N, C-alpha and C positions, 0 to 999 in steps of 0.2 A: 209318214215317216220322221221326213227332217224336221216340222214344225213341233213332232213332240220330243227330239232330241233340244229344238233350243226351249223349249218350257222346260224341261231338265236341266237344262244348265245355268237359267235363268231360277229357279229354284235354289237349288243347289248353292250360286252365289246368294241368293237372298239371304239363306241358311246361313252361310258362314260371316255375311256380312251381319245378320242380327246378331249372332253370337259375339264377333268381334265388339258392333254397338254397348251390348249387353257388359261387357265385359268392362269398358273403358268407362260408363256409367257409375257402374260397382264402385271401379276403384277411385273413381274421382269422390265418388261419397265417403266412402273411407277414409281417404285423405281427409276432407271435409270435417269430416267428423273426430277424427284424431288430433285437428286443427284445436279445436272448440273444446277440447277435452284437455289438450294443453294449454289451452292460455287458460279457459276454467281453474285446471289445476296450480297453474306459476299466480294467479288473481288468488283463489283461496287459498296460497298458503300466506304470501303476504299479507292478506289480512289478517291470519292466522295470527302470524310475527307483529303485528300492530298490535291485537287485542289482548296477545299473552303479555305484550311491554304496557297495555293501558289498565290491565289486570296486576302486575307484577306493583303498578305502581299505586293502584286505590291498594293493594292487597298492605305496600308498605304503610300507607299512609294509617289504615285501618288498624295493622297489627303494632304500629307505633305507638299508639292510642290506648289498644288491649295491655301491650308493656307500662306506659306509664299506669295506668288504671292498674297493676299489681305493684306496680313500686310502689302503691299509694296504701294499697295494705300490707308487701309483703317485702319491707325494706331493704332487706339484706338477703335477698333472692332477684330482687332486681334486675340486679345488675347483671349476673351472669345469664338471666335467662332471656336479656337484650342482645349480648353478645355473642351466643349459641344463633340465637334465630337472624339474627343477622350476616354473619357465618356460615349458613343453610339455605340462606336465599341466596346470597350471592354466588354459593355454586351453582343449585338451579337455574338460575339467571343467566351463567356460563352455558352449564347444557345446552338451554333449552334455544341460545343463538348461536351455540355449534350446530346443533341440528334444521333450524331451518335456513343455515346459509349451503 
């Protein structure tokens, strides 16, 4: 009888300790996953901002080339088209930069 009580006590203690260990490992795993996701999100946001800046620069160059070709075909409208484009893209860039910070 005495040994049965000892065995029951040790079984209950092992069950409780096992539960605590699983809970501890699960918590550590979730914290590690959270850190990985946060790091990836920050790096992704930084890369997205850099890509947008590069894209804006490339778009700026290609659109200005397009505006010059329009100027050759439509000299009277070319000045207006270029000014409208510049204002529109400057506002877009400001909005994008505000969102990324």
